[in-house]
N, C-alpha and C positions, 0 to 999 in steps of 0.2 A: 605414264604407268609407275612412275615415280611416288606420284602420290599414293597410289593405291597400295605400293608395298609398305610407304609407311602407315597407312590408316589401318594394313593387315595385321602389323607389328608394332606399334609404338612403344620406344625405347622407354617412354618417360613413363607411360601406363602405371598406374601403382597394381599388384599382384591382385588377383581376384580371389574370390571364396574365404577371406581372412587367413588366408597362406601370408607368411613373410619372411624375410632373411634375421637369421641367425648368426652374427661374428663373433666364434669365440675367441681367436687368435686369427694371426693372416694367414695361415693355412685352414684353418678350421671353420667353415661358411658351410652354414646348412640352410634348408628348406625349410620350415616350421608350419604345422596345420595350427589351429586354432585355439587350440589346447599347450600348443608349445614343444611339441612332439616332433623330432627329425623323421623327416620321409623324405630328402635327398640331401646328400651330403658325405662327410664332413668336410669333403674338398671338393666344392661347390666353385666349378671355375668359370660356366659361362650361363646365363640365365637370361628366355626372354616370355613373353608372355602373347597372344591373342585370344580376345573374345576371352573363354573360361579355360581354355588351355595354357599351361605353364610347362616350358621346355628349357631343355638347357643339359650340360655336360658336369658328371662327376669325372673325377682324376682319383685314382689310387693315393693313399697316403703311404709312404714308405714307414717301416715298422711300425704298423698297427694291423689288429686282425681285423677284416674285413665284417662289418655290421653288415643288417639288412639295409639299412638306409645308405650304407657307404658304394653298394654296387657301382661299380666304374661302368663308363659309358656314355652313351646319351640317353635320356629320359623324357618321356612325356606324362604329363599329370592332367586328368580332365578337373578342373577345380571344385564342378556343382557334384560329381559322385567321389571321387576321392579315387578312384582308379589311376595306380601307375603303373608304365612298363618303364624297367630300368633294364640295363645294360645293352642297349641296342647299339649297333654298327651306325656309323654314320649313315652310311647308304639304305639300310632301313629306317631309320629314324626319318632322315626325308623323303622318304615314300610314302611313310606312315601320316608324317605332314601335311603332306601333298595329299595325300586319301582324306584328312581332315578337313581339307579348303585352302589351304596356307598354298602359295605358290611362290617358288624360286627360295633362295636360301633367305632364312629365318635370322633378324634381327638379334642379335646376341651381345649383353653386355656382361662387363665386372660387377657380381651378386651387390659389390657395396652402393651400387648408384640403383638399386630397384628400392622402392617402397613399400609396404613399411619396414622397417627393420627394427633389431633388438640387438645389444652389445652385452 
């Protein structure tokens, strides 16, 4: 069972579809696309991926206006289509991941542990 869970969400797998982590400073961490445009962040606190899906959590940044990529809550990105859902509650996020074929709690890590990364 644990082997299946590890296979379904390998924390060491690089991000799919040309997506990468951009670390601007310790609180400013974003998920960026091939053109290095911010897709999810600027306070990306947890991230994981399985097959073509990238998922994680964004927290609000104090004293900063909320840009589209900064929408707080959980998110799911389909790296093949670029379709992203943001601002999900934990419950809705888990239901959508389960519907996409992930069972149980997905493995999430600090974004700095994912590759590729830019600074």
